[in-house]
N, C-alpha and C positions, 0 to 999 in steps of 0.2 A: 565873796567874803574876802576882806583883806586883813592881814595880820598887823598888829600894832605891838611893838615891844615897849614894855614899861620899865623905866629905870629908877623912877622916884615916885613918891606919894606926897600929897598934901594932906595934913592931919589937923584936926582941931585940938584944943587944949586937953581933951580927954583921950586923944590918940585915935579917934575915929577917922577913917579915910573919907576925905572930902573930894579928892580929885586924883587922877593918875597923870603922870608926866613922862616925857622923854624930850629933853631940851633939843630944840632945833627942828622938831617934827611939826608939821602944820596943824595937827590936831591937838597939840599939847599946850596947856593942860586941858584935860577933859573931865568935866564934873562927874561925880559918882552916878547921879541919876541918869546922865547921858550914856555912860559906860554900861550901866545895867540895861538900858534900852537897847544899845548896840548888841550886847551879848544875847539877850533874850530874843531879839529879832534876827539874830545871826547875820548882822550887817558887818561886824568886825569881830575878830578874835584878838583878845588881849593876852599877853604872856610875859613872863619874866625869865630872862636867861641869867642863871646864877653863876658865881665865879668858878665853880667846878665844871661848868660847861653845859649842864642839863637845863632844859627849859620846862616850865610848868605853866599851864593855862590858868587864867584868872576866871573864876566862876561866881555865879550869883547864888547866895544862900538866903533862904527865907527864915529869918530869926524871929524871936519873940517880939522884938521892937521894930520889925520891918526888914527890908532887904538890905543886904550888905555884900561886899566883895571880899573874896579870899582866894588864896592859892595854897596848895599843900606841897611844900618843897620836900618834906620829910614825913616821918610817921608820927609826928607830934600832933596834938589837937590845937596848937596855937596858930594864929594867922600869920604866915610868913611875909605878907605884904608889910607887916610892921617892921621887918628887918631892912626895908629899903630906906635910903636917905630922903630927907624932905625936899620939896620943890617950892 
């Protein structure tokens, strides 16, 4: 398993994550469906390193409208991937 640091996200008009990005990396951008497959099959670990220095893993959540990606940077219920800039 290799680690992939995520620095940006591509979102649709409603703010849903479509892809994860890290400019200059050969895998970037990576579509959400492919990231989900990578995580579930344990091929790659995706994570975000936050400005304060801590890193959090991105994981797959089974929601009512299907699978989606999220990370929990803090103790809130919101998806902190939304805090990343667009790519």
